[in-house]
Backbone as CSV, one residue per row, in Angstrom:
resi,resn,N_x,N_y,N_z,CA_x,CA_y,CA_z,C_x,C_y,C_z
1,UNK,19.820,-12.902,-27.374,18.791,-13.558,-28.164,17.928,-14.487,-27.298
2,UNK,18.588,-15.216,-26.387,17.857,-16.139,-25.530,16.857,-15.386,-24.656
3,UNK,17.309,-14.234,-24.125,16.410,-13.440,-23.285,15.225,-12.923,-24.099
4,UNK,15.498,-12.493,-25.330,14.437,-11.974,-26.187,13.427,-13.073,-26.507
5,UNK,13.925,-14.279,-26.827,13.036,-15.390,-27.135,12.215,-15.800,-25.913
6,UNK,12.847,-15.766,-24.739,12.115,-16.089,-23.501,11.006,-15.094,-23.231
7,UNK,11.305,-13.813,-23.446,10.289,-12.776,-23.237,9.135,-12.935,-24.218
8,UNK,9.457,-13.272,-25.465,8.422,-13.481,-26.469,7.550,-14.676,-26.112
9,UNK,8.180,-15.766,-25.688,7.421,-16.961,-25.307,6.508,-16.671,-24.122
10,UNK,7.025,-15.915,-23.151,6.192,-15.590,-21.992,5.010,-14.712,-22.388
11,UNK,5.251,-13.730,-23.260,4.175,-12.837,-23.683,3.059,-13.619,-24.375
12,UNK,3.446,-14.561,-25.234,2.452,-15.404,-25.905,1.687,-16.237,-24.876
13,UNK,2.426,-16.802,-23.923,1.785,-17.605,-22.878,0.811,-16.763,-22.066
14,UNK,1.192,-15.534,-21.736,0.340,-14.650,-20.947,-0.987,-14.398,-21.653
15,UNK,-0.934,-14.084,-22.942,-2.152,-13.814,-23.708,-3.043,-15.052,-23.759
16,UNK,-2.438,-16.207,-24.017,-3.213,-17.456,-24.096,-3.810,-17.799,-22.737
17,UNK,-3.019,-17.608,-21.662,-3.500,-17.937,-20.316,-4.695,-17.079,-19.925
18,UNK,-4.657,-15.791,-20.269,-5.795,-14.919,-19.987,-7.040,-15.448,-20.683
19,UNK,-6.903,-15.799,-21.954,-8.050,-16.297,-22.711,-8.584,-17.602,-22.129
20,UNK,-7.682,-18.510,-21.773,-8.093,-19.822,-21.263,-8.770,-19.695,-19.902
21,UNK,-8.122,-18.999,-18.974,-8.665,-18.922,-17.617,-9.925,-18.054,-17.558
22,UNK,-9.992,-16.993,-18.357,-11.205,-16.190,-18.414,-12.367,-17.024,-18.959
23,UNK,-12.102,-17.838,-19.974,-13.140,-18.695,-20.549,-13.622,-19.727,-19.529
24,UNK,-12.669,-20.314,-18.796,-13.046,-21.275,-17.763,-13.888,-20.611,-16.672
25,UNK,-13.508,-19.387,-16.304,-14.273,-18.659,-15.283,-15.717,-18.475,-15.724
26,UNK,-15.915,-18.010,-16.958,-17.276,-17.764,-17.438,-18.043,-19.072,-17.651
27,UNK,-17.347,-20.107,-18.101,-18.014,-21.378,-18.375,-18.533,-22.037,-17.105
28,UNK,-17.852,-21.802,-15.985,-18.247,-22.457,-14.731,-19.119,-21.586,-13.841
29,UNK,-19.407,-20.352,-14.266,-20.241,-19.470,-13.437,-21.590,-20.065,-13.079
30,UNK,-22.290,-20.742,-14.019,-23.627,-21.257,-13.665,-23.600,-22.454,-12.730
31,UNK,-22.441,-23.068,-12.523,-22.383,-24.277,-11.712,-22.609,-23.961,-10.242
32,UNK,-23.383,-24.781,-9.533,-23.628,-24.538,-8.114,-22.347,-24.669,-7.298
33,UNK,-22.171,-23.734,-6.375,-20.993,-23.776,-5.509,-19.715,-23.342,-6.178
34,UNK,-19.802,-22.857,-7.410,-18.587,-22.439,-8.105,-18.034,-21.143,-7.514
35,UNK,-16.723,-21.072,-7.394,-16.051,-19.876,-6.874,-15.128,-19.320,-7.954
36,UNK,-15.498,-18.200,-8.584,-14.654,-17.646,-9.661,-13.234,-17.322,-9.219
37,UNK,-13.048,-17.053,-7.934,-11.727,-16.636,-7.459,-10.684,-17.728,-7.642
38,UNK,-11.119,-18.992,-7.660,-10.149,-20.080,-7.806,-9.443,-20.006,-9.151
39,UNK,-10.121,-19.449,-10.166,-9.498,-19.332,-11.472,-8.442,-18.221,-11.475
40,UNK,-8.658,-17.190,-10.645,-7.639,-16.139,-10.508,-6.375,-16.716,-9.879
41,UNK,-6.561,-17.570,-8.861,-5.408,-18.201,-8.212,-4.691,-19.125,-9.184
42,UNK,-5.453,-19.908,-9.939,-4.845,-20.809,-10.918,-4.092,-20.051,-11.993
43,UNK,-4.683,-18.939,-12.445,-4.021,-18.110,-13.459,-2.717,-17.529,-12.925
44,UNK,-2.754,-16.980,-11.708,-1.547,-16.390,-11.121,-0.457,-17.441,-10.949
45,UNK,-0.844,-18.634,-10.522,0.153,-19.697,-10.345,0.775,-20.077,-11.690
46,UNK,-0.046,-20.146,-12.734,0.473,-20.483,-14.059,1.422,-19.403,-14.581
47,UNK,1.079,-18.150,-14.344,1.925,-17.043,-14.817,3.271,-17.046,-14.103
48,UNK,3.266,-17.271,-12.797,4.524,-17.266,-12.057,5.416,-18.437,-12.475
49,UNK,4.803,-19.582,-12.785,5.593,-20.712,-13.270,6.188,-20.404,-14.649
50,UNK,5.390,-19.739,-15.483,5.877,-19.379,-16.817,7.023,-18.381,-16.730
51,UNK,6.941,-17.455,-15.806,8.037,-16.502,-15.620,9.331,-17.218,-15.235
52,UNK,9.193,-18.216,-14.385,10.381,-18.963,-13.977,10.941,-19.779,-15.149
53,UNK,10.058,-20.385,-15.917,10.493,-21.250,-17.012,11.081,-20.464,-18.184
54,UNK,10.386,-19.419,-18.609,10.784,-18.700,-19.815,11.768,-17.555,-19.555
55,UNK,11.652,-16.926,-18.377,12.447,-15.724,-18.108,13.464,-15.902,-16.992
56,UNK,13.425,-17.061,-16.313,14.353,-17.280,-15.216,14.066,-16.438,-13.996
57,UNK,12.831,-15.938,-13.878,12.463,-15.069,-12.758,11.825,-15.904,-11.656
58,UNK,12.566,-16.115,-10.584,12.065,-16.881,-9.445,11.840,-15.942,-8.273
59,UNK,11.204,-16.415,-7.242,10.884,-15.556,-6.104,10.653,-16.401,-4.853
60,UNK,10.722,-15.750,-3.712,10.437,-16.396,-2.432,9.887,-15.341,-1.490
61,UNK,9.240,-15.773,-0.420,8.649,-14.875,0.569,9.278,-15.150,1.921
62,UNK,9.838,-14.128,2.540,10.370,-14.235,3.901,9.394,-13.581,4.865
63,UNK,9.192,-14.198,6.009,8.300,-13.638,7.017,6.833,-13.899,6.759
64,UNK,6.531,-14.942,5.985,5.127,-15.241,5.667,4.297,-15.472,6.926
65,UNK,4.953,-15.938,7.985,4.219,-16.211,9.221,3.634,-14.958,9.847
66,UNK,4.098,-13.785,9.428,3.598,-12.537,9.982,2.406,-11.991,9.198
67,UNK,2.077,-12.616,8.085,0.969,-12.146,7.265,-0.363,-12.582,7.869
68,UNK,-1.429,-11.840,7.618,-2.732,-12.190,8.186,-3.288,-13.451,7.534
69,UNK,-4.069,-14.191,8.295,-4.733,-15.372,7.755,-6.192,-15.079,7.434
70,UNK,-6.627,-13.863,7.714,-8.017,-13.468,7.469,-8.018,-12.065,6.873
71,UNK,-9.215,-11.483,6.791,-9.401,-10.177,6.154,-8.519,-9.112,6.793
72,UNK,-7.850,-8.334,5.952,-6.997,-7.238,6.403,-6.873,-6.241,5.262
73,UNK,-6.314,-5.088,5.558,-6.056,-4.062,4.557,-4.571,-4.110,4.227
74,UNK,-4.249,-4.283,2.948,-2.859,-4.429,2.520,-2.471,-3.215,1.677
75,UNK,-1.477,-2.476,2.121,-0.963,-1.324,1.381,0.348,-1.735,0.729
76,UNK,0.381,-1.708,-0.594,1.530,-2.240,-1.311,2.231,-1.191,-2.161
77,UNK,3.515,-1.364,-2.295,4.309,-0.569,-3.232,4.103,-1.149,-4.623
78,UNK,3.877,-0.275,-5.605,3.595,-0.727,-6.971,4.715,-0.246,-7.891
79,UNK,5.601,-1.176,-8.286,6.726,-0.827,-9.145,6.693,-1.531,-10.488
80,UNK,5.891,-2.600,-10.600,5.821,-3.355,-11.854,4.519,-4.139,-11.883
81,UNK,4.292,-4.865,-12.984,3.116,-5.727,-13.063,3.304,-6.987,-12.224
82,UNK,4.550,-7.306,-11.884,4.834,-8.566,-11.189,4.082,-8.690,-9.870
83,UNK,4.148,-7.646,-9.039,3.521,-7.765,-7.716,2.003,-7.843,-7.785
84,UNK,1.403,-7.345,-8.881,-0.051,-7.431,-9.000,-0.503,-8.869,-9.236
85,UNK,0.417,-9.710,-9.714,0.123,-11.132,-9.901,0.546,-11.934,-8.675
86,UNK,1.763,-11.672,-8.186,2.292,-12.426,-7.046,1.431,-12.254,-5.801
87,UNK,0.827,-11.093,-5.627,0.031,-10.840,-4.419,-1.115,-11.832,-4.281
88,UNK,-1.631,-12.333,-5.400,-2.740,-13.287,-5.358,-2.319,-14.568,-4.651
89,UNK,-1.041,-14.927,-4.779,-0.528,-16.145,-4.171,0.032,-15.917,-2.768
90,UNK,0.238,-14.667,-2.392,0.872,-14.362,-1.108,-0.157,-14.124,-0.006
91,UNK,-1.177,-13.336,-0.316,-2.170,-12.959,0.694,-3.436,-13.795,0.560
92,UNK,-4.245,-13.851,1.631,-5.536,-14.554,1.530,-6.440,-13.910,0.476
93,UNK,-7.590,-14.473,0.282,-8.555,-14.022,-0.721,-8.665,-12.499,-0.726
94,UNK,-8.690,-11.899,-1.929,-8.509,-10.450,-2.038,-9.559,-9.774,-2.910
95,UNK,-9.750,-8.483,-2.622,-10.394,-7.538,-3.535,-9.401,-6.407,-3.742
96,UNK,-9.277,-5.933,-4.974,-8.243,-4.949,-5.298,-8.867,-3.595,-5.611
97,UNK,-8.255,-2.535,-5.082,-8.625,-1.177,-5.501,-7.823,-0.902,-6.769
98,UNK,-8.530,-0.668,-7.873,-7.856,-0.519,-9.163,-8.565,0.519,-10.026
99,UNK,-7.905,0.939,-11.080,-8.507,1.936,-11.972,-9.587,1.269,-12.815
100,UNK,-10.711,1.970,-12.982,-11.856,1.382,-13.646,-11.595,1.040,-15.108
101,UNK,-10.573,1.652,-15.708,-10.258,1.364,-17.111,-9.891,-0.101,-17.335
102,UNK,-9.351,-0.767,-16.302,-8.949,-2.164,-16.453,-10.137,-3.073,-16.761
103,UNK,-11.328,-2.681,-16.312,-12.502,-3.523,-16.530,-12.954,-3.522,-17.987
104,UNK,-12.414,-2.616,-18.784,-12.820,-2.512,-20.193,-11.949,-3.360,-21.113
105,UNK,-10.900,-3.995,-20.584,-10.033,-4.822,-21.411,-10.783,-6.111,-21.756
106,UNK,-10.897,-6.448,-23.038,-11.616,-7.676,-23.423,-11.078,-8.906,-22.692
107,UNK,-11.971,-9.772,-22.281,-11.708,-11.003,-21.554,-11.100,-10.746,-20.177
108,UNK,-9.926,-10.132,-20.125,-9.275,-9.878,-18.832,-10.161,-9.020,-17.940
109,UNK,-10.606,-7.884,-18.461,-11.432,-6.991,-17.670,-12.790,-7.570,-17.350
110,UNK,-13.358,-8.308,-18.309,-14.663,-8.916,-18.072,-14.588,-9.955,-16.950
111,UNK,-13.513,-10.735,-16.957,-13.328,-11.722,-15.889,-13.019,-11.033,-14.563
112,UNK,-12.196,-9.991,-14.626,-11.835,-9.254,-13.426,-13.074,-8.703,-12.719
113,UNK,-14.049,-8.271,-13.496,-15.275,-7.716,-12.918,-15.985,-8.749,-12.028
114,UNK,-15.886,-10.019,-12.383,-16.549,-11.083,-11.618,-15.847,-11.374,-10.293
115,UNK,-14.657,-10.826,-10.114,-13.897,-11.052,-8.883,-14.131,-9.960,-7.840
116,UNK,-15.086,-9.065,-8.111,-15.528,-8.031,-7.165,-14.406,-7.077,-6.734
117,UNK,-13.722,-6.458,-7.694,-12.731,-5.439,-7.322,-13.443,-4.148,-6.921
118,UNK,-12.665,-3.193,-6.437,-13.174,-1.845,-6.160,-12.593,-0.954,-7.243
119,UNK,-13.358,-0.756,-8.305,-12.874,-0.042,-9.488,-13.227,1.439,-9.379
120,UNK,-12.218,2.291,-9.302,-12.447,3.714,-9.044,-11.983,4.581,-10.213
121,UNK,-12.523,5.777,-10.247,-12.027,6.820,-11.130,-10.901,7.525,-10.374
122,UNK,-9.674,7.392,-10.854,-8.532,7.938,-10.110,-8.556,9.452,-10.017
123,UNK,-9.392,10.097,-10.811,-9.550,11.544,-10.723,-10.787,11.920,-9.917
124,UNK,-11.381,10.939,-9.245,-12.649,11.162,-8.561,-12.560,11.880,-7.237
125,UNK,-11.339,12.066,-6.689,-11.176,12.798,-5.435,-11.953,12.179,-4.287
126,UNK,-12.772,12.993,-3.618,-13.519,12.544,-2.448,-14.490,11.429,-2.808
127,UNK,-15.037,11.457,-4.024,-15.965,10.408,-4.448,-15.259,9.051,-4.484
128,UNK,-14.029,9.027,-4.989,-13.267,7.781,-5.042,-12.925,7.295,-3.632
129,UNK,-12.562,8.219,-2.751,-12.258,7.844,-1.367,-13.490,7.232,-0.700
130,UNK,-14.651,7.856,-0.907,-15.879,7.343,-0.312,-16.221,5.962,-0.865
131,UNK,-15.928,5.742,-2.135,-16.172,4.433,-2.742,-15.285,3.366,-2.103
132,UNK,-14.012,3.702,-1.875,-13.110,2.759,-1.215,-13.607,2.445,0.194
133,UNK,-14.098,3.451,0.907,-14.576,3.235,2.268,-15.811,2.340,2.297
134,UNK,-16.786,2.630,1.447,-18.042,1.867,1.476,-17.858,0.455,0.921
135,UNK,-17.245,0.332,-0.266,-17.062,-0.989,-0.847,-15.981,-1.781,-0.108
136,UNK,-14.970,-1.076,0.404,-13.937,-1.751,1.177,-14.508,-2.383,2.429
137,UNK,-15.390,-1.670,3.101,-16.026,-2.223,4.304,-16.824,-3.473,3.948
138,UNK,-17.521,-3.427,2.813,-18.308,-4.581,2.379,-17.422,-5.772,2.058
139,UNK,-16.309,-5.526,1.339,-15.419,-6.627,0.977,-14.759,-7.245,2.213
140,UNK,-14.376,-6.418,3.162,-13.779,-6.939,4.393,-14.783,-7.780,5.162
141,UNK,-16.038,-7.344,5.187,-17.082,-8.101,5.874,-17.298,-9.467,5.227
142,UNK,-17.019,-9.558,3.930,-17.143,-10.832,3.219,-15.936,-11.738,3.452
143,UNK,-14.925,-11.226,4.165,-13.738,-12.013,4.468,-12.578,-11.816,3.522
144,UNK,-12.664,-10.797,2.649,-11.584,-10.533,1.698,-10.577,-9.537,2.258
145,UNK,-9.321,-9.708,1.893,-8.349,-8.640,2.087,-8.626,-7.553,1.053
146,UNK,-8.395,-6.309,1.416,-8.510,-5.201,0.468,-7.099,-4.731,0.151
147,UNK,-6.713,-4.860,-1.122,-5.365,-4.506,-1.560,-5.386,-3.092,-2.138
148,UNK,-4.540,-2.219,-1.613,-4.485,-0.824,-2.049,-3.042,-0.459,-2.377
149,UNK,-2.856,0.208,-3.511,-1.563,0.816,-3.827,-1.672,2.295,-3.468
150,UNK,-1.189,2.700,-2.282,-1.464,4.048,-1.780,-0.874,5.187,-2.603
151,UNK,0.112,4.886,-3.456,0.655,5.934,-4.326,-0.238,6.174,-5.547
152,UNK,-1.177,5.258,-5.778,-2.176,5.463,-6.818,-1.753,5.074,-8.214
153,UNK,-0.475,4.738,-8.403,0.008,4.383,-9.735,1.354,3.682,-9.597
154,UNK,1.847,3.165,-10.696,3.137,2.490,-10.689,4.254,3.515,-10.571
155,UNK,5.221,3.235,-9.685,6.362,4.122,-9.493,7.660,3.344,-9.680
156,UNK,8.658,3.912,-10.362,9.941,3.226,-10.528,10.574,2.913,-9.175
157,UNK,11.367,1.855,-9.150,12.054,1.467,-7.921,12.910,2.620,-7.424
158,UNK,12.804,2.924,-6.138,13.582,4.010,-5.547,12.889,5.353,-5.569
159,UNK,11.758,5.450,-6.288,11.014,6.707,-6.337,9.694,6.559,-5.589
160,UNK,9.137,7.692,-5.201,7.869,7.666,-4.479,7.079,8.916,-4.808
161,UNK,5.844,8.948,-4.351,5.008,10.127,-4.506,4.085,10.189,-3.294
162,UNK,3.267,11.205,-3.234,2.403,11.395,-2.082,1.423,10.224,-1.942
163,UNK,1.310,9.700,-0.713,0.425,8.573,-0.462,-1.011,9.047,-0.238
164,UNK,-1.953,8.292,-0.784,-3.363,8.571,-0.549,-3.780,8.143,0.850
165,UNK,-4.915,8.648,1.296,-5.365,8.414,2.666,-6.421,7.319,2.788
166,UNK,-6.915,6.790,1.669,-8.077,5.901,1.740,-7.805,4.643,2.553
167,UNK,-6.593,4.082,2.456,-6.285,2.881,3.226,-6.335,3.113,4.718
168,UNK,-5.716,4.207,5.180,-5.731,4.535,6.600,-7.139,4.867,7.070
169,UNK,-7.898,5.573,6.252,-9.278,5.913,6.627,-10.140,4.658,6.730
170,UNK,-9.943,3.733,5.798,-10.706,2.486,5.845,-10.371,1.694,7.099
171,UNK,-9.091,1.623,7.450,-8.681,0.897,8.646,-9.286,1.518,9.902
172,UNK,-9.292,2.848,9.979,-9.854,3.516,11.158,-11.364,3.333,11.234
173,UNK,-12.003,3.176,10.071,-13.459,3.020,10.046,-13.892,1.627,10.484
174,UNK,-13.188,0.598,10.017,-13.646,-0.771,10.255,-12.848,-1.501,11.328
175,UNK,-11.723,-0.922,11.754,-10.946,-1.555,12.818,-10.192,-2.798,12.381
176,UNK,-9.838,-2.882,11.088,-9.072,-4.029,10.600,-7.583,-3.701,10.595
177,UNK,-6.723,-4.732,10.737,-5.277,-4.473,10.697,-4.815,-4.080,9.315
178,UNK,-3.693,-3.367,9.265,-3.071,-2.964,8.004,-1.760,-3.721,7.845
179,UNK,-1.575,-4.318,6.690,-0.305,-4.952,6.357,0.338,-4.089,5.291
180,UNK,1.541,-3.592,5.567,2.139,-2.598,4.680,3.514,-3.029,4.195
181,UNK,3.565,-3.787,3.088,4.886,-4.166,2.582,5.788,-2.980,2.306
182,UNK,5.215,-1.868,1.848,6.082,-0.738,1.508,6.690,-0.082,2.740
183,UNK,6.130,-0.369,3.930,6.677,0.209,5.159,8.069,-0.350,5.438
184,UNK,8.401,-1.475,4.794,9.755,-2.014,4.980,10.808,-0.975,4.621
185,UNK,10.469,-0.080,3.673,11.405,0.977,3.309,11.619,1.933,4.476
186,UNK,10.553,2.163,5.238,10.676,3.052,6.392,11.559,2.421,7.465
187,UNK,11.389,1.107,7.656,12.243,0.421,8.626,13.692,0.414,8.150
188,UNK,13.886,0.421,6.841,15.243,0.485,6.308,15.918,1.787,6.713
189,UNK,15.134,2.860,6.798,15.692,4.147,7.235,16.197,4.032,8.665
190,UNK,15.448,3.301,9.489,15.876,3.085,10.869,17.229,2.369,10.890
191,UNK,17.319,1.283,10.107,18.580,0.541,10.059,19.719,1.379,9.502
192,UNK,19.418,2.191,8.491,20.445,3.054,7.896,20.960,4.058,8.921
193,UNK,20.032,4.645,9.692,20.441,5.633,10.693,21.359,5.002,11.733
194,UNK,21.000,3.802,12.177,21.797,3.161,13.223,23.168,2.729,12.697
195,UNK,23.196,2.159,11.475,24.488,1.726,10.941,25.374,2.921,10.615
196,UNK,24.773,3.986,10.055,25.555,5.183,9.747,26.081,5.825,11.016
197,UNK,25.279,5.799,12.078,25.719,6.380,13.350,26.976,5.683,13.859
198,UNK,27.043,4.352,13.690,28.225,3.608,14.130,29.428,3.900,13.250
199,UNK,29.193,4.111,11.977,30.303,4.331,11.055,30.980,5.681,11.265
200,UNK,30.213,6.703,11.627,30.779,8.057,11.703,30.818,8.607,13.125
201,UNK,30.448,7.764,14.084,30.379,8.247,15.471,31.680,8.796,16.002
202,UNK,32.797,8.155,15.655,34.094,8.610,16.167,34.573,9.886,15.495
203,UNK,33.839,10.329,14.456,34.201,11.565,13.768,33.441,12.773,14.330
204,UNK,32.660,12.534,15.381,31.893,13.622,15.968,30.619,13.937,15.198
205,UNK,30.173,12.997,14.362,28.955,13.191,13.565,27.826,12.337,14.137
206,UNK,26.669,12.902,14.298,25.499,12.159,14.766,24.514,11.978,13.617
207,UNK,23.771,10.870,13.666,22.800,10.537,12.620,21.490,10.163,13.294
208,UNK,20.442,10.922,13.026,19.139,10.665,13.622,18.028,10.871,12.592
209,UNK,16.860,10.373,12.903,15.694,10.525,12.037,14.572,11.180,12.836
210,UNK,14.047,12.290,12.335,12.911,12.963,12.975,11.630,12.508,12.280
211,UNK,10.662,12.056,13.062,9.389,11.546,12.535,8.263,12.482,12.983
212,UNK,7.898,13.440,12.145,6.857,14.400,12.552,5.463,13.794,12.483
213,UNK,4.559,14.363,13.248,3.157,13.944,13.223,2.338,14.859,12.334
214,UNK,1.082,15.079,12.726,0.191,15.910,11.935,0.578,17.382,11.986
215,UNK,0.910,17.938,10.833,1.251,19.352,10.713,0.466,19.898,9.522
216,UNK,-0.120,21.069,9.668,-0.921,21.617,8.575,0.004,22.224,7.517
217,UNK,0.605,21.327,6.753,1.484,21.733,5.663,0.666,21.851,4.368
218,UNK,1.343,22.127,3.273,0.665,22.170,1.980,0.018,20.836,1.646
219,UNK,0.677,19.739,2.025,0.128,18.411,1.760,-1.165,18.200,2.535
220,UNK,-1.176,18.602,3.810,-2.388,18.472,4.617,-3.515,19.314,4.036
221,UNK,-3.201,20.507,3.594,-4.222,21.379,3.023,-4.757,20.839,1.709
222,UNK,-3.907,20.095,0.971,-4.339,19.535,-0.312,-5.162,18.275,-0.129
223,UNK,-4.740,17.386,0.778,-5.396,16.093,0.955,-6.483,16.122,2.024
224,UNK,-6.349,17.040,2.977,-7.269,17.064,4.115,-8.738,17.236,3.766
225,UNK,-9.115,18.173,2.881,-10.536,18.355,2.567,-11.210,17.105,2.030
226,UNK,-10.528,16.343,1.166,-11.110,15.108,0.632,-11.271,14.074,1.731
227,UNK,-10.266,13.969,2.609,-10.355,13.032,3.721,-11.486,13.414,4.665
228,UNK,-11.612,14.720,4.913,-12.677,15.200,5.794,-14.047,14.896,5.206
229,UNK,-14.207,15.152,3.908,-15.495,14.895,3.256,-15.853,13.422,3.314
230,UNK,-14.850,12.557,3.119,-15.093,11.114,3.167,-15.518,10.659,4.551
231,UNK,-15.096,11.392,5.574,-15.461,11.057,6.951,-16.704,11.810,7.410
232,UNK,-17.310,12.595,6.518,-18.541,13.291,6.846,-18.357,14.497,7.733
233,UNK,-17.256,15.207,7.562,-17.006,16.387,8.382,-16.342,17.462,7.546
234,UNK,-16.297,18.663,8.080,-15.609,19.749,7.389,-14.107,19.633,7.629
235,UNK,-13.340,20.394,6.854,-11.891,20.363,7.025,-11.497,20.847,8.414
236,UNK,-12.175,21.888,8.915,-11.881,22.407,10.254,-12.182,21.353,11.325
237,UNK,-13.292,20.639,11.154,-13.627,19.571,12.100,-12.604,18.440,12.023
238,UNK,-12.105,18.189,10.806,-11.078,17.162,10.616,-9.811,17.526,11.391
239,UNK,-9.399,18.788,11.312,-8.207,19.226,12.046,-8.413,19.098,13.552
240,UNK,-9.629,19.433,14.007,-9.938,19.311,15.440,-9.889,17.858,15.869
241,UNK,-10.461,16.969,15.038,-10.442,15.535,15.342,-9.010,15.021,15.398
242,UNK,-8.193,15.452,14.440,-6.787,15.039,14.388,-6.069,15.485,15.659
243,UNK,-6.347,16.721,16.097,-5.689,17.250,17.300,-6.118,16.471,18.544
244,UNK,-7.392,16.081,18.612,-7.885,15.352,19.778,-7.212,13.996,19.940
245,UNK,-6.710,13.438,18.813,-6.059,12.137,18.877,-4.681,12.211,19.532
246,UNK,-4.131,13.398,19.663,-2.789,13.540,20.229,-2.860,13.747,21.739
247,UNK,-1.736,13.499,22.401,-1.673,13.683,23.853,-1.685,15.159,24.226
248,UNK,-1.204,16.029,23.323,-1.119,17.454,23.642,-2.347,18.222,23.153
249,UNK,-3.279,17.513,22.485,-4.562,18.075,22.036,-4.403,19.270,21.099
250,UNK,-3.381,19.205,20.268,-3.198,20.204,19.223,-2.335,19.608,18.135
251,UNK,-2.387,20.181,16.952,-1.482,19.765,15.897,-0.072,20.250,16.204
252,UNK,0.911,19.496,15.776,2.272,20.004,15.837,2.460,21.075,14.766
253,UNK,3.506,21.856,14.902,3.798,22.840,13.870,5.273,22.730,13.479
254,UNK,5.638,23.471,12.469,7.003,23.403,11.953,8.022,23.779,13.020
255,UNK,7.652,24.692,13.894,8.575,25.124,14.951,8.915,23.977,15.896
256,UNK,7.932,23.086,16.154,8.195,21.929,17.018,9.288,21.053,16.410
257,UNK,9.164,20.790,15.122,10.147,19.948,14.442,11.493,20.663,14.358
258,UNK,11.457,21.960,14.072,12.689,22.731,13.972,13.461,22.761,15.273
259,UNK,12.736,22.834,16.396,13.396,22.886,17.704,14.156,21.593,17.978
260,UNK,13.548,20.450,17.598,14.230,19.167,17.797,15.444,19.063,16.877
261,UNK,15.293,19.514,15.633,16.422,19.491,14.705,17.571,20.350,15.225
262,UNK,17.225,21.500,15.778,18.251,22.392,16.327,18.965,21.739,17.503
263,UNK,18.196,21.062,18.371,18.803,20.353,19.502,19.777,19.291,19.009
264,UNK,19.345,18.483,18.019,20.191,17.402,17.522,21.464,17.920,16.872
265,UNK,21.399,19.113,16.310,22.562,19.688,15.642,23.469,20.454,16.596
266,UNK,23.053,20.594,17.841,23.822,21.387,18.807,24.721,20.499,19.653
267,UNK,25.582,21.132,20.433,26.442,20.378,21.351,25.616,19.651,22.399
268,UNK,24.473,20.233,22.775,23.623,19.588,23.778,23.079,18.253,23.284
269,UNK,22.978,18.081,21.960,22.466,16.828,21.415,23.544,15.880,20.931
270,UNK,24.771,16.141,21.317,25.894,15.342,20.817,25.819,13.884,21.234
271,UNK,25.107,13.598,22.309,25.005,12.214,22.790,23.832,11.456,22.206
272,UNK,23.083,12.085,21.319,21.918,11.431,20.708,22.270,11.050,19.277
273,UNK,22.314,9.765,18.989,22.623,9.333,17.629,22.018,7.957,17.376
274,UNK,21.735,7.669,16.112,21.140,6.387,15.744,19.713,6.235,16.226
275,UNK,19.008,7.355,16.379,17.665,7.317,16.975,16.586,7.774,16.001
276,UNK,15.383,7.221,16.171,14.178,7.736,15.527,13.413,8.532,16.580
277,UNK,13.188,9.793,16.320,12.558,10.662,17.308,11.217,11.161,16.772
278,UNK,10.146,10.777,17.447,8.803,11.177,17.031,8.481,12.552,17.582
279,UNK,8.095,13.448,16.690,7.601,14.783,17.092,6.164,14.841,16.603
280,UNK,5.295,14.132,17.318,3.923,13.940,16.852,2.871,14.174,17.924
281,UNK,3.286,14.768,19.031,2.309,15.047,20.088,1.777,13.813,20.764
282,UNK,2.453,12.679,20.594,2.015,11.454,21.261,0.980,10.665,20.486
283,UNK,0.821,10.910,19.180,-0.188,10.177,18.402,0.290,8.799,17.964
284,UNK,1.608,8.586,17.880,2.118,7.302,17.424,1.776,6.226,18.437
285,UNK,1.217,5.062,17.960,0.859,3.984,18.880,2.032,3.098,19.259
286,UNK,3.223,3.348,18.713,4.371,2.471,18.988,5.512,3.259,19.587
């Protein structure tokens, strides 16, 4: 009962807070030197305090010193509404890539429009990618971080889907750094491989991770044309450009990855364990 009452109190507070802060935003728009974004920060701070008070939901940030202090591209994992609010307090001034339907919500959407988001049609394909590139470049030039959820929608914890390319394309176009909270999951795979390797090493079992590069798989064929169009080239030119970025000047293929897997599974690879092995033709910068 207590949890139910807390959730009800928070929901009421959320609705009232949207109305109050949206009204304050619009009321102060005509004032000289007014910055509408400050009301977004105030709203987010109020919501997070209400979550702690009514729902017992507290939070902390580790590694804040590694976050950018200026404009950057942030790729985030989207699992709930919580991170869409907390991000306002974690990263510097932001513009968000979001679905255009949000702008139609009374008060909330009207206020959101004044904060200069990048509102896209999620079914827009290459048109949406081009919008992220053009408006993203403009927002970064204004000193804003551009926040992107590369999966394109909310995903349950532990699940994932194909990542969109707009964030990486924007970074390559403007030369801004990428901050990727969701990449922590990838680093977790590294830690898992190393710890598992120690646990089963005496049993004659090896544990490794193969990290392939650009391969013309079904995913590349599905996503590549839109990425190519957004960059002003044909799909064939896109593949050529991708190949030129590698040290071997060609795309990798499935056989390259299979050969490494076969080596790791053979007696010749018995001494290799707890490793991340890139099969990417030398494209990885790390």
